[in-house]
KEMAR-199356 format. One record per residue (C-alpha): residue number from 1; x, y, z; chain. Coordinates in steps of 0.5 Angstrom, whole numbers, plus 2048, in hexadecimal, padded with zeros to 3 digits. Each point is the difference from the previous one (the first is absolute). Layout:
(pakol NUM; (X; Y; Z); 'A')
...
***
This chain:
(pakol 1; (6E6; 8F9; 825); 'A')
(pakol 2; (804; 805; 805); 'A')
(pakol 3; (801; 807; 7FD); 'A')
(pakol 4; (806; 804; 802); 'A')
(pakol 5; (7FF; 806; 805); 'A')
(pakol 6; (7F9; 7FD; 802); 'A')
(pakol 7; (7FE; 800; 808); 'A')
(pakol 8; (7FE; 7F9; 803); 'A')
(pakol 9; (7FA; 803; 803); 'A')
(pakol 10; (7FD; 801; 7F9); 'A')
(pakol 11; (803; 7FB; 7FB); 'A')
(pakol 12; (7FD; 800; 7F8); 'A')
(pakol 13; (803; 7FC; 7FA); 'A')
(pakol 14; (802; 803; 7FA); 'A')
(pakol 15; (7FB; 7FC; 7FC); 'A')
(pakol 16; (7FB; 804; 805); 'A')
(pakol 17; (803; 806; 7FE); 'A')
(pakol 18; (7FF; 7FF; 7F9); 'A')
(pakol 19; (7F9; 7FE; 801); 'A')
(pakol 20; (7FE; 806; 804); 'A')
(pakol 21; (803; 805; 7FA); 'A')
(pakol 22; (7FD; 7FC; 7FB); 'A')
(pakol 23; (7F9; 801; 803); 'A')
(pakol 24; (801; 807; 801); 'A')
(pakol 25; (803; 801; 7F9); 'A')
(pakol 26; (807; 802; 802); 'A')
(pakol 27; (806; 800; 7FC); 'A')
(pakol 28; (807; 801; 803); 'A')
(pakol 29; (802; 806; 7FB); 'A')
(pakol 30; (7F9; 804; 802); 'A')
(pakol 31; (801; 7FE; 808); 'A')
(pakol 32; (807; 803; 800); 'A')
(pakol 33; (7FE; 806; 7FC); 'A')
(pakol 34; (7FA; 801; 805); 'A')
(pakol 35; (805; 7FF; 806); 'A')
(pakol 36; (805; 805; 7FD); 'A')
(pakol 37; (7FB; 805; 7FF); 'A')
(pakol 38; (7FC; 800; 807); 'A')
(pakol 39; (807; 800; 803); 'A')
(pakol 40; (802; 806; 7FC); 'A')
(pakol 41; (7F9; 803; 802); 'A')
(pakol 42; (801; 7FF; 807); 'A')
(pakol 43; (807; 803; 801); 'A')
(pakol 44; (7FD; 807; 7FC); 'A')
(pakol 45; (7FB; 800; 806); 'A')
(pakol 46; (803; 805; 805); 'A')
(pakol 47; (7FC; 7FD; 806); 'A')
(pakol 48; (803; 7F9; 7FE); 'A')
(pakol 49; (807; 801; 7FD); 'A')
(pakol 50; (803; 7FF; 807); 'A')
(pakol 51; (7FD; 7F9; 801); 'A')
(pakol 52; (802; 7F9; 7FE); 'A')
(pakol 53; (7FD; 7FC; 7FB); 'A')
(pakol 54; (801; 7F9; 7FD); 'A')
(pakol 55; (7FF; 7FD; 7F9); 'A')
(pakol 56; (7FD; 7FA; 803); 'A')
(pakol 57; (7FB; 804; 804); 'A')
(pakol 58; (7FE; 804; 7FA); 'A')
(pakol 59; (7FF; 7FA; 7FC); 'A')
(pakol 60; (7FB; 7FD; 805); 'A')
(pakol 61; (7FC; 806; 801); 'A')
(pakol 62; (800; 800; 7F8); 'A')
(pakol 63; (7FD; 7F9; 800); 'A')
(pakol 64; (7FB; 802; 806); 'A')
(pakol 65; (7FE; 806; 7FB); 'A')
(pakol 66; (7FF; 7FC; 7FA); 'A')
(pakol 67; (806; 803; 7FD); 'A')
(pakol 68; (7FD; 807; 800); 'A')
(pakol 69; (805; 805; 801); 'A')
(pakol 70; (7FB; 805; 802); 'A')
(pakol 71; (7FD; 7FB; 806); 'A')
(pakol 72; (807; 7FE; 802); 'A')
(pakol 73; (803; 807; 801); 'A')
(pakol 74; (7F9; 802; 804); 'A')
(pakol 75; (802; 7FA; 804); 'A')
(pakol 76; (807; 801; 801); 'A')
(pakol 77; (7FE; 808; 802); 'A')
(pakol 78; (7FB; 7FD; 805); 'A')
(pakol 79; (805; 7FB; 803); 'A')
(pakol 80; (805; 805; 801); 'A')
(pakol 81; (7FB; 805; 803); 'A')
(pakol 82; (7FC; 7FC; 804); 'A')
(pakol 83; (807; 7FD; 803); 'A')
(pakol 84; (802; 807; 802); 'A')
(pakol 85; (7F9; 801; 804); 'A')
(pakol 86; (801; 7FA; 804); 'A')
(pakol 87; (807; 800; 803); 'A')
(pakol 88; (7FE; 7FD; 806); 'A')
(pakol 89; (7FE; 7FA; 7FC); 'A')
(pakol 90; (807; 800; 7FC); 'A')
(pakol 91; (805; 802; 804); 'A')
(pakol 92; (7FF; 7FC; 806); 'A')
(pakol 93; (802; 7FA; 7FC); 'A')
(pakol 94; (808; 802; 801); 'A')
(pakol 95; (800; 7FF; 808); 'A')
(pakol 96; (7FC; 7F9; 800); 'A')
(pakol 97; (804; 7FD; 7FA); 'A')
(pakol 98; (807; 802; 803); 'A')
(pakol 99; (7FE; 7FD; 807); 'A')
(pakol 100; (800; 7F9; 800); 'A')
(pakol 101; (7FC; 7FF; 806); 'A')
(pakol 102; (7FA; 803; 7FD); 'A')
(pakol 103; (7FB; 7FB; 7FE); 'A')
(pakol 104; (7FD; 803; 7F9); 'A')
(pakol 105; (7FA; 7FC; 800); 'A')
(pakol 106; (7FC; 7FF; 807); 'A')
(pakol 107; (7F9; 800; 800); 'A')
(pakol 108; (7FE; 7FE; 7F9); 'A')
(pakol 109; (803; 7FC; 7FA); 'A')
(pakol 110; (800; 802; 7F9); 'A')
(pakol 111; (803; 7FC; 7FA); 'A')
(pakol 112; (801; 801; 7F8); 'A')
(pakol 113; (800; 7F9; 7FD); 'A')
(pakol 114; (806; 7FD; 7FD); 'A')
(pakol 115; (7FC; 7FE; 7FA); 'A')
(pakol 116; (7FD; 804; 7FB); 'A')
(pakol 117; (7F9; 7FE; 7FE); 'A')
(pakol 118; (7FE; 802; 7F9); 'A')
(pakol 119; (805; 805; 800); 'A')
(pakol 120; (7FD; 803; 807); 'A')
(pakol 121; (803; 800; 807); 'A')
(pakol 122; (7FC; 7FE; 805); 'A')
(pakol 123; (801; 803; 807); 'A')
(pakol 124; (7FC; 7FE; 807); 'A')
(pakol 125; (7FF; 805; 806); 'A')
(pakol 126; (7FE; 7FD; 807); 'A')
(pakol 127; (800; 803; 807); 'A')
(pakol 128; (803; 7FA; 804); 'A')
(pakol 129; (800; 803; 807); 'A')
(pakol 130; (7F8; 801; 802); 'A')
(pakol 131; (802; 805; 805); 'A')
(pakol 132; (7FF; 807; 7FE); 'A')
(pakol 133; (805; 803; 805); 'A')
(pakol 134; (805; 7FD; 7FB); 'A')
(pakol 135; (7FE; 803; 7FA); 'A')
(pakol 136; (804; 805; 7FD); 'A')
(pakol 137; (7FF; 805; 7FA); 'A')
(pakol 138; (807; 802; 7FF); 'A')
(pakol 139; (802; 7F9; 800); 'A')
(pakol 140; (7FB; 7FE; 7FB); 'A')
(pakol 141; (801; 806; 7FB); 'A')
(pakol 142; (808; 800; 801); 'A')
(pakol 143; (801; 7F9; 7FE); 'A')
(pakol 144; (7FB; 800; 7FA); 'A')
(pakol 145; (803; 806; 7FD); 'A')
(pakol 146; (807; 7FD; 801); 'A')
(pakol 147; (7FE; 7F9; 7FC); 'A')
(pakol 148; (7FC; 805; 7FB); 'A')
(pakol 149; (807; 803; 7FF); 'A')
(pakol 150; (803; 7F9; 7FF); 'A')
(pakol 151; (7FB; 7FE; 7FB); 'A')
(pakol 152; (801; 807; 7FC); 'A')
(pakol 153; (807; 7FE; 7FF); 'A')
(pakol 154; (800; 7F8; 7FF); 'A')
(pakol 155; (7F9; 7FE; 7FF); 'A')
(pakol 156; (7FD; 7FE; 7F9); 'A')
(pakol 157; (7F9; 7FF; 7FF); 'A')
(pakol 158; (7F9; 803; 7FD); 'A')
(pakol 159; (7FD; 801; 807); 'A')
(pakol 160; (7FE; 7FE; 807); 'A')
(pakol 161; (7FB; 7FB; 803); 'A')
(pakol 162; (7FF; 802; 807); 'A')
(pakol 163; (7FD; 7FB; 805); 'A')
(pakol 164; (7FE; 803; 807); 'A')
(pakol 165; (7FF; 7FB; 806); 'A')
(pakol 166; (7FC; 804; 805); 'A')
(pakol 167; (7FF; 7FA; 805); 'A')
(pakol 168; (803; 804; 806); 'A')
(pakol 169; (7FE; 807; 7FE); 'A')
(pakol 170; (7FC; 803; 806); 'A')
(pakol 171; (7FC; 807; 801); 'A')
(pakol 172; (806; 801; 805); 'A')
(pakol 173; (805; 800; 7F9); 'A')
(pakol 174; (7FB; 805; 7FD); 'A')
(pakol 175; (800; 805; 806); 'A')
(pakol 176; (808; 800; 7FF); 'A')
(pakol 177; (800; 802; 7F9); 'A')
(pakol 178; (803; 807; 7FF); 'A')
(pakol 179; (7FC; 803; 7FA); 'A')
(pakol 180; (806; 805; 7FF); 'A')
(pakol 181; (805; 7FA; 7FF); 'A')
(pakol 182; (7FB; 7FC; 7FC); 'A')
(pakol 183; (7FE; 805; 7FB); 'A')
(pakol 184; (808; 802; 7FF); 'A')
(pakol 185; (801; 7F8; 7FF); 'A')
(pakol 186; (7FB; 7FF; 7FB); 'A')
(pakol 187; (802; 806; 7FC); 'A')
(pakol 188; (807; 7FD; 7FF); 'A')
(pakol 189; (7FD; 7F9; 7FE); 'A')
(pakol 190; (7FA; 802; 7FC); 'A')
(pakol 191; (803; 806; 7FC); 'A')
(pakol 192; (807; 800; 801); 'A')
(pakol 193; (802; 7F8; 7FF); 'A')
(pakol 194; (7FA; 7FF; 7FD); 'A')
(pakol 195; (801; 7F9; 7FE); 'A')
(pakol 196; (7F9; 7FD; 7FC); 'A')
(pakol 197; (7FC; 7FD; 805); 'A')
(pakol 198; (7FC; 7FA; 7FD); 'A')
(pakol 199; (7FC; 7FD; 806); 'A')
(pakol 200; (800; 801; 807); 'A')
(pakol 201; (7FD; 7FA; 804); 'A')
(pakol 202; (7FE; 800; 807); 'A')
(pakol 203; (7FF; 7FA; 804); 'A')
(pakol 204; (7FE; 7FE; 807); 'A')
(pakol 205; (7FD; 807; 801); 'A')
(pakol 206; (7FD; 801; 807); 'A')
(pakol 207; (7FA; 804; 802); 'A')
(pakol 208; (804; 807; 800); 'A')
(pakol 209; (802; 7FF; 7F9); 'A')
(pakol 210; (7FB; 805; 7FE); 'A')
(pakol 211; (803; 805; 804); 'A')
(pakol 212; (807; 7FF; 7FE); 'A')
(pakol 213; (7FE; 801; 7F8); 'A')
(pakol 214; (7FC; 806; 802); 'A')
(pakol 215; (806; 803; 803); 'A')
(pakol 216; (804; 7FE; 7FA); 'A')
(pakol 217; (7FB; 802; 7FB); 'A')
(pakol 218; (801; 808; 801); 'A')
(pakol 219; (807; 7FF; 7FD); 'A')
(pakol 220; (800; 7FB; 7FB); 'A')
(pakol 221; (7FE; 801; 7F9); 'A')
(pakol 222; (7F9; 7FD; 7FE); 'A')
(pakol 223; (803; 7FC; 7FA); 'A')
(pakol 224; (804; 7FC; 805); 'A')
(pakol 225; (7FA; 7FF; 805); 'A')
(pakol 226; (7FD; 7FC; 7FA); 'A')
(pakol 227; (805; 7FB; 800); 'A')
(pakol 228; (7FF; 7FE; 807); 'A')
(pakol 229; (7FD; 7F9; 801); 'A')
(pakol 230; (7FE; 7FD; 807); 'A')
(pakol 231; (800; 7F9; 801); 'A')
(pakol 232; (7FD; 7FC; 806); 'A')
(pakol 233; (805; 7FB; 800); 'A')
(pakol 234; (807; 7FE; 7FD); 'A')
(pakol 235; (7FD; 7FB; 7FB); 'A')
(pakol 236; (7FD; 805; 7FD); 'A')
(pakol 237; (806; 804; 7FF); 'A')
(pakol 238; (803; 7FA; 7FC); 'A')
(pakol 239; (7FB; 802; 7FA); 'A')
(pakol 240; (804; 806; 7FF); 'A')
(pakol 241; (807; 7FE; 802); 'A')
(pakol 242; (803; 7F9; 7FF); 'A')
(pakol 243; (802; 7FD; 807); 'A')
(pakol 244; (807; 7FF; 7FD); 'A')
(pakol 245; (801; 807; 800); 'A')
(pakol 246; (7FE; 801; 808); 'A')
(pakol 247; (805; 7FF; 806); 'A')
(pakol 248; (800; 7FA; 804); 'A')
(pakol 249; (7FB; 803; 805); 'A')
(pakol 250; (7FB; 800; 7FB); 'A')
(pakol 251; (801; 7F9; 7FD); 'A')
(pakol 252; (805; 803; 7FB); 'A')
(pakol 253; (807; 7FE; 7FD); 'A')
(pakol 254; (803; 807; 802); 'A')
(pakol 255; (804; 801; 806); 'A')
(pakol 256; (7FC; 802; 807); 'A')
(pakol 257; (7FF; 807; 802); 'A')
(pakol 258; (805; 7FF; 806); 'A')
(pakol 259; (805; 7FD; 7FB); 'A')
(pakol 260; (7FF; 806; 7FB); 'A')
(pakol 261; (801; 805; 806); 'A')
(pakol 262; (806; 7FC; 802); 'A')
(pakol 263; (802; 801; 7F8); 'A')
(pakol 264; (7FE; 808; 800); 'A')
(pakol 265; (804; 801; 807); 'A')
(pakol 266; (806; 7FD; 7FD); 'A')
(pakol 267; (800; 803; 7F9); 'A')
(pakol 268; (7FE; 807; 802); 'A')
(pakol 269; (806; 800; 805); 'A')
(pakol 270; (805; 7FE; 7FB); 'A')
(pakol 271; (805; 806; 7FF); 'A')
(pakol 272; (7FF; 801; 7F8); 'A')
(pakol 273; (7F8; 7FF; 801); 'A')
(pakol 274; (800; 805; 807); 'A')
(pakol 275; (805; 805; 7FD); 'A')
(pakol 276; (7FB; 800; 7FA); 'A')
(pakol 277; (7FA; 801; 804); 'A')
(pakol 278; (803; 806; 804); 'A')
(pakol 279; (802; 803; 7F9); 'A')
(pakol 280; (7F9; 800; 7FE); 'A')
(pakol 281; (7FE; 805; 806); 'A')
(pakol 282; (803; 805; 7FB); 'A')
(pakol 283; (7FA; 7FE; 7FB); 'A')
(pakol 284; (7FD; 806; 802); 'A')
(pakol 285; (7FE; 807; 7FC); 'A')
(pakol 286; (802; 807; 802); 'A')
(pakol 287; (7F9; 803; 800); 'A')
(pakol 288; (802; 807; 801); 'A')
(pakol 289; (804; 800; 7F9); 'A')
(pakol 290; (7FA; 7FD; 7FC); 'A')
(pakol 291; (7FE; 804; 7FA); 'A')
(pakol 292; (7F9; 800; 7FC); 'A')
(pakol 293; (7FA; 7FD; 801); 'A')
(pakol 294; (800; 7F9; 803); 'A')
(pakol 295; (7FB; 7FD; 7FB); 'A')
(pakol 296; (803; 803; 7FA); 'A')
(pakol 297; (807; 7FF; 800); 'A')
(pakol 298; (801; 7F9; 7FD); 'A')
(pakol 299; (7FE; 802; 7F9); 'A')
(pakol 300; (806; 803; 7FE); 'A')
(pakol 301; (805; 7FB; 7FB); 'A')
(pakol 302; (7FB; 7FA; 801); 'A')
(pakol 303; (800; 7FE; 7F8); 'A')
(pakol 304; (803; 7FA; 7FE); 'A')
(pakol 305; (802; 7FC; 7FA); 'A')
(pakol 306; (7FC; 7F9; 7FF); 'A')
(pakol 307; (803; 7FA; 7FE); 'A')
(pakol 308; (7FD; 7FC; 7FA); 'A')
(pakol 309; (802; 7F9; 7FF); 'A')
***
């Protein structure tokens, strides 16, 4: 059942929303109280007060934080701080979104499946062009962060299942990875957006896979690495992810990766979506105005009432 205000890229039903809230023990009155308290806290922080914040975003981060106000505040603060430290990954979206001749996805494909699987969103990433000269750090990180901004506003799910198809990855791609940019990117995704990661599947991995993950390992939390699973073939993936929840490219019922690409190109350039993504560039902190210890400022005013049936 469609819900008002949804984005067609990340659909969910009211029934799925109710099931997610039930699993987390969320009650409408409590989450409203939590969101109000967090937004009130947000605007009391000198380094955040001039930036925009959205109730839908706060609720999504609350869910990712298992409804802990303290963890939610910490994620929000990290989110705004890390974005302020990476303008080259955030502000570059303005030019490409305003230029209809710029292809947003050139050498790779990424897609978040339209159907939720047990309340989780499955996403696939694949390098489609094996020529490493076509690889672009900026394109990959910019696009992923933009889609993350849309998910923070419009998605409703428990967390993520990621699938990396490395069939076309080569040592040439690895040599073109900008370590400074990837560190900033992972900080935004891991410590800022921070959706819960349930599983990470790697398929069709070439011989250079070990080099790739040695590179990522220095930036990713050990707990996340424990959730990586490597599969010798796609059939083995089906044991964890039902084929119906995969793109046509993998024998599934979801749109193909190229069809997702067309959907994303079209949706991101709609006036309302484009303007929202450009507005999201303002979601940065002013670190010059930060007061107190970064690790201790979340504990003020965090107590809440318990609702008992």
